[in-house]
Steps between C-alpha positions, in 0.01 A plus 500: 500500500478127469447274800857369476636853539702495177395846383703781650279782372463797734146507639275779386240483779583579863352176637641276229676186619862461392737206485836496679676586175267792421528628858879485493496690173255758641729558802820493294636194680598148410266222614756373753515840671121523499480163677735623774293812577195504724269613222132415569394212279210269430568128507272261316650156531845529347417821314619834639317810377510871578255787446613839378304706754640301795851538354456877471387521865798285607736730308345810661528353854862403450587833341360677808718280726807598297412868528469465879824300522337178621621274219 
């Protein structure tokens, strides 16, 4: 991935940092929907980045809430 986040390639390593576009693609969402969700992110100045392992944990936590009916 480039620093400007233009590459939307799916990360291959669990701790790899992803851009907003790559994260939206990974989750199957549009970038606008991603921005509206409370997905854990890393902010560096104006840049917003995500890591795959944190995203997977976030998905697991929210899936458990749905199973328990707390969504």
